N, C-alpha and C positions, 0 to 999 in steps of 0.2 A: 485452493488446491489441496490435495490429500497427500501426504508422504506415505510413498508405498514400502519404504524401507522396513523391515521387521524392528520393532521395539525390544524383543527377545528371540536371540538363538539358542537354542540347548543343543549339543550336539554328542556324538561321542569322545570328541576331541576338547570340548570345554564349554564356555558360555560366552555369548557375545551381546553388548546393549549398546544403544547407541552414545551413553555417556562414558563407558569404562572402555568401549572396543571389546575386542576378545581378549580372554584368558583363558588359557589351557587348565585342564583338571588338576594337573599338577601342582600350579599354583594359587588355586583356589581352596579356600576353607571356611568352615562355618557356614556351608551353603543351607538354607532355609526358608520356608515360606512360615511365616506368623502372623498372627490376627491380633493386634492391640485396639482396643474399641471395636471398631465397625469397619476397618479397612484392612486389606490383605498387603502384605507385603514380600516381597523377595528380597533377602538379606545374604551379601557372601563378601569375603575378604580376598584380598589379591595382592600382590607385592607392591607397594606403594599405595595403597589405598581399601576402600572398601565401597560397597555399595548397596543401598538401601532403596528399593525399585518398589513404587506404589503399584500395585496390580489392581486392585479393585476396591471399591467401597463409597462410602457417603460423596466423598470429595473427590471423585475421580470419573472423569470419561474414558471410558474403557477403550483403548486403543488394541489391547488385544483379544484374538477370538478365542483362547483356551482358558478355562477356568484355573483359579487359585489351586484349587485341589490337585487339577490335572499337572499343572506345572510342579507341584511337589513331587507328584507320582514322578514325573521325568527326570526331576533332579537326582532322585531315587536310582532309576534304570540308568540313567546316562554315566553317571557319577560308578556305578557299580560295574558297568560295559568299559569303562576307563581302568578301573582295576583289574578286572581279567584278562584285558589285552595286553596291560602292561605286565602282569606275571607271565602270561605268555609266552612276551618276547624276551623277557629275563630269565626265562626258564626256570627249571627246579632249583630249589636251595639247597646246598650242600653243606654238610657240617664240616670242619676241618678236625 
């Protein structure tokens, strides 16, 4: 039987994986897709832990239908959307 739950969800609000659950962008740091040897990984830190998720490579049966390059692009897009929305909610910064 196939598990229909997504292995990875990226959104304007944060990152969600099966293992670490939902993590808000405000709590996520050092997110990146990297390629040691011939495998692609998603890495990020969050309060209380970190996630190092194998995305593709010679040792992996891909459960994702999105390429690591696309995931790296989406990390950039969603992180920046979060930052723009955060700035809009907080309003302009004033100097005293």
